[in-house]
C-alpha positions as CSV (number, residue, x, y, z in Angstrom):
1,M,333.9,221.5,109.7
2,D,336.4,223.4,107.5
3,E,338.9,220.6,107.0
4,P,338.7,216.8,106.6
5,L,339.0,214.6,109.7
6,P,342.3,212.9,110.0
7,V,340.6,209.6,110.8
8,G,339.1,206.7,108.8
9,H,336.2,206.1,111.1
10,V,333.7,209.0,110.6
11,P,332.2,210.3,113.9
12,V,328.4,210.8,114.0
13,L,326.3,213.9,114.6
14,T,329.3,216.3,114.6
15,E,327.5,219.3,113.3
16,P,324.8,219.5,116.0
17,L,327.5,218.8,118.6
18,L,329.6,221.7,117.4
19,D,326.5,223.9,117.2
20,I,325.6,223.3,120.8
21,I,328.9,223.0,122.6
22,Q,331.7,225.5,122.7
23,L,334.8,225.1,124.9
24,P,337.2,227.8,126.1
25,T,340.7,227.6,124.9
26,D,341.8,226.5,128.4
27,G,339.0,224.1,128.7
28,K,339.2,220.5,130.0
29,M,337.3,217.7,128.4
30,V,337.0,213.9,128.7
31,D,336.0,211.8,125.7
32,A,334.8,208.7,127.6
33,T,334.8,206.6,124.4
34,V,337.6,208.1,122.4
35,G,337.6,205.4,119.6
36,H,339.8,206.6,116.7
37,G,339.7,210.2,118.0
38,G,337.2,211.8,115.6
39,H,335.1,213.6,118.1
40,S,338.1,214.4,120.2
41,W,339.9,216.0,117.3
42,L,336.9,218.3,116.6
43,F,336.7,219.6,120.1
44,G,340.4,219.5,120.7
45,R,340.9,222.1,118.0
46,M,339.0,224.5,120.2
47,L,341.6,224.1,123.0
48,G,345.0,225.9,123.3
49,P,348.2,224.8,125.1
50,E,346.4,225.3,128.5
51,G,343.6,223.0,127.5
52,Y,343.4,219.3,128.4
53,L,341.9,216.4,126.6
54,L,341.5,213.1,128.4
55,G,340.5,210.2,126.2
56,L,339.3,206.8,127.5
57,D,338.8,203.5,125.7
58,V,338.9,199.8,126.5
59,D,340.3,198.9,123.1
60,Q,344.1,199.2,122.9
61,N,344.0,199.4,119.1
62,S,341.6,202.4,119.3
63,I,344.0,204.1,121.8
64,Q,346.8,203.7,119.3
65,R,344.7,205.1,116.4
66,A,343.5,208.0,118.6
67,Q,347.1,208.8,119.5
68,Q,347.9,209.3,115.8
69,T,344.7,211.3,115.2
70,L,345.3,213.7,118.1
71,S,349.0,214.1,117.8
72,D,349.0,217.6,116.2
73,L,346.5,219.2,118.7
74,A,347.8,222.2,120.6
75,C,346.3,221.1,123.9
76,R,347.6,218.5,126.3
77,V,346.3,215.0,125.4
78,K,346.3,212.0,127.7
79,L,344.8,208.7,126.6
80,V,344.1,205.9,129.1
81,R,342.9,202.4,128.5
82,E,340.0,202.2,130.8
83,N,336.2,201.6,130.8
84,F,334.2,204.9,131.0
85,A,332.7,203.6,134.2
86,G,335.9,204.6,135.8
87,T,335.9,208.2,134.4
88,S,335.9,209.8,137.8
89,E,338.8,207.7,139.1
90,V,340.9,208.3,136.1
91,L,340.3,212.1,136.4
92,S,341.5,212.0,140.0
93,Q,344.6,210.0,138.9
94,Q,345.4,212.7,136.4
95,G,345.0,215.4,138.9
96,L,341.8,216.7,137.4
97,E,338.8,217.5,139.6
98,K,336.3,218.8,137.1
99,V,335.9,219.2,133.3
100,D,334.0,221.4,130.9
101,L,332.7,218.5,128.7
102,I,332.0,214.8,129.1
103,L,331.4,213.2,125.8
104,A,330.5,209.6,125.1
105,D,329.7,207.9,121.8
106,L,328.2,204.5,122.9
107,G,328.5,202.9,119.5
108,F,331.4,200.8,118.2
109,C,333.4,201.4,115.1
110,S,333.3,199.6,111.8
111,G,336.8,198.3,112.4
112,Q,335.7,196.5,115.5
113,L,332.7,195.1,113.7
114,E,335.0,193.7,110.9
115,D,337.7,192.4,113.3
116,P,337.7,188.6,112.9
117,D,338.7,188.1,116.5
118,R,335.9,190.3,118.0
119,G,333.0,188.1,117.0
120,L,330.6,191.1,116.7
121,S,329.4,190.3,113.2
122,F,327.4,187.4,111.8
123,Q,328.3,188.2,108.2
124,K,331.4,186.1,108.5
125,A,332.4,183.2,110.7
126,M,334.0,184.6,113.8
127,P,334.6,183.2,117.3
128,L,331.7,183.9,119.6
129,D,333.7,186.5,121.7
130,M,332.1,190.0,121.6
131,R,334.6,191.5,124.1
132,L,335.5,195.0,123.3
133,D,338.0,194.8,126.1
134,D,340.1,191.6,125.7
135,R,341.0,191.8,129.4
136,L,337.4,190.7,130.3
137,R,337.1,187.0,131.1
138,T,333.6,186.1,130.0
139,T,332.9,185.7,126.3
140,A,329.6,185.4,124.4
141,A,330.5,181.7,123.9
142,D,330.6,181.3,127.7
143,L,327.2,182.7,128.0
144,V,325.4,180.7,125.3
145,N,327.0,177.5,126.3
146,T,326.7,177.7,130.1
147,L,323.6,179.8,131.1
148,S,320.4,178.0,131.8
149,Q,317.5,178.2,129.4
150,T,315.7,180.6,131.7
151,E,318.8,182.8,132.2
152,L,319.4,182.9,128.4
153,A,315.8,183.8,127.7
154,D,315.8,186.6,130.3
155,L,319.1,188.0,129.0
156,I,317.8,188.1,125.4
157,Y,314.5,189.6,126.4
158,E,316.0,192.2,128.8
159,Y,319.0,193.4,126.6
160,G,317.8,192.5,123.2
161,Q,314.1,193.2,123.7
162,D,313.2,190.2,121.6
163,R,309.7,188.8,122.3
164,A,310.9,185.4,120.9
165,S,313.6,185.1,123.6
166,R,312.2,181.9,125.1
167,K,312.1,180.1,121.7
168,I,315.6,181.3,120.9
169,A,316.9,180.1,124.3
170,R,315.2,176.7,123.8
171,F,316.9,176.2,120.4
172,I,320.3,177.2,121.8
173,V,320.1,174.8,124.7
174,Q,318.9,172.0,122.4
175,E,321.8,172.7,120.0
176,R,324.5,172.9,122.6
177,S,323.5,169.6,124.0
178,Q,324.8,168.1,120.8
179,K,327.6,170.5,120.0
180,K,329.1,173.5,121.7
181,L,328.3,176.8,119.9
182,E,331.6,178.4,118.8
183,T,331.1,180.8,115.9
184,T,328.9,183.8,115.1
185,T,327.5,182.2,111.9
186,E,326.5,179.1,113.8
187,L,324.5,181.1,116.3
188,A,323.0,183.4,113.7
189,A,321.9,180.4,111.6
190,L,320.4,178.7,114.6
191,I,318.4,181.8,115.5
192,S,317.1,182.0,111.9
193,R,315.9,178.5,112.2
194,A,314.3,179.1,115.6
195,L,312.3,182.0,114.3
196,R,311.8,180.5,110.8
197,Q,313.1,183.7,109.3
198,P,315.8,183.3,106.8
199,P,318.0,186.4,106.4
200,R,316.8,188.8,103.7
201,P,318.7,191.6,102.0
202,G,317.7,195.0,103.2
203,R,316.0,193.7,106.3
204,I,317.3,193.4,109.9
205,H,318.9,190.0,110.4
206,P,316.8,187.9,112.8
207,A,319.8,187.4,115.1
208,T,320.4,191.1,115.5
209,R,318.6,191.4,118.9
210,T,320.2,188.4,120.4
211,F,323.7,189.6,119.3
212,Q,323.0,193.0,120.9
213,A,321.9,191.3,124.1
214,L,325.0,189.1,124.3
215,R,327.3,192.1,123.5
216,I,325.7,194.2,126.2
217,A,326.0,191.5,128.8
218,V,329.6,190.6,127.9
219,N,330.8,194.2,128.1
220,R,328.5,195.2,131.0
221,E,327.5,198.2,128.8
222,L,324.5,199.4,130.7
223,D,326.1,199.2,134.1
224,S,329.0,201.3,132.8
225,L,326.6,203.9,131.4
226,D,324.7,204.1,134.7
227,R,328.0,204.7,136.5
228,L,329.1,207.4,134.1
229,L,325.7,209.2,134.4
230,A,325.7,208.9,138.2
231,D,329.2,210.4,138.5
232,A,328.9,213.1,135.9
233,P,327.4,215.9,138.0
234,D,330.3,215.7,140.4
235,I,333.0,216.0,137.7
236,L,331.4,218.8,135.6
237,N,332.2,222.4,136.1
238,P,329.3,224.8,136.4
239,G,328.4,225.6,132.8
240,G,330.0,222.3,131.6
241,F,328.3,220.0,129.1
242,I,327.5,216.3,129.1
243,A,326.8,214.9,125.6
244,I,325.8,211.2,125.1
245,I,325.3,209.5,121.7
246,S,323.3,206.3,122.0
247,F,322.3,203.7,119.5
248,H,319.4,201.8,121.0
249,S,316.5,202.5,123.3
250,L,318.0,200.9,126.3
251,E,320.8,203.4,126.3
252,D,318.7,206.4,125.3
253,G,316.1,205.7,127.9
254,R,318.7,205.7,130.7
255,V,320.2,209.0,129.4
256,K,316.7,210.6,129.1
257,W,315.7,209.5,132.6
258,N,319.0,210.7,134.2
259,F,318.9,214.1,132.5
260,R,315.3,214.6,133.6
261,Q,316.0,213.6,137.1
262,N,319.0,215.9,137.3
263,K,316.9,218.8,135.9
264,A,314.3,218.2,138.5
265,D,317.0,218.3,141.2
266,G,318.3,221.6,139.9
267,I,321.5,220.2,138.6
268,Y,321.1,220.2,134.8
269,N,319.5,222.3,132.1
270,I,318.5,220.0,129.2
271,L,319.6,221.5,125.9
272,T,317.9,218.8,123.7
273,K,314.2,218.5,124.4
274,K,314.1,215.6,122.0
275,P,317.1,213.5,121.0
276,I,318.9,214.9,117.9
277,V,319.1,212.4,115.1
278,A,321.1,212.4,111.8
279,T,319.9,214.2,108.7
280,R,319.2,212.3,105.5
281,E,322.4,213.8,104.1
282,E,324.5,212.5,107.0
283,I,323.0,209.0,106.8
284,A,323.8,208.9,103.1
285,R,327.4,209.8,103.9
286,N,327.6,207.6,107.0
287,P,325.0,204.8,107.3
288,R,326.2,204.2,110.9
289,A,324.5,207.4,111.9
290,R,321.0,206.0,111.1
291,S,320.3,204.9,114.7
292,A,322.3,207.5,116.6
293,K,320.6,209.8,119.1
294,L,322.3,212.7,120.8
295,R,321.2,214.2,124.1
296,V,323.0,217.1,125.7
297,A,322.7,218.7,129.2
298,K,324.4,221.6,130.8
299,R,325.6,221.8,134.5
300,R,324.0,224.6,136.4
């Protein structure tokens, strides 16, 4: 990377991505989670006037930021507010049948974490929302205040992988019988009490897994990933790449299984035998990279 990124949010694992993936100047790519445009900008610089970059994101603020970031690229740029589950449909709408790269960074940016309306953080009192797409109807508050105790426990266990899910669900149901849960700090404090684990500096907050579970459920994140992975072989050119950056084992496991299945079926060559993780140097520069895992496959 010979010049600074024109974006405040620093994309992760850029060096291994650029080492593995090269695009022709007339290549076509889709950034399924364009965010502020950091990854797109790096690959977009490889493309000339005949190249095409399609960026998708559910967050309108991110679309606007990406528009600024990518405005000076030589290639054609089209940004669409859409969930990456609909990648295949959006490509068809844009008159594109196949692309040379599908890229998806499944994390969310620091701006979204700090947004007081998102409800993604328990560091400050925020409404229990967690929608990355404000067009969705169901919020985290809806889930914690209406699901049965069994449904809550199952959700926290399945998506948060928290073995204490039953105890957490019981405390939530007891609490909401007295008062509706409305803020992130209320829920986080309740979970700390349930687990008898006060937050400690330098340690993972006891509410982290429950918050992950609620966010995944609200945004239907795993269903969207499954759809993208299923559609990818049909929208990749021969020799095209699919690169997925995941941030927890539920995502990474799905990518790993899909790539292996497609390899067995003669569709993919897997270019990353193990997921690529950030170096110590990158983590020091960008702590968000600590949990990032990159897997790349190539269409046969």
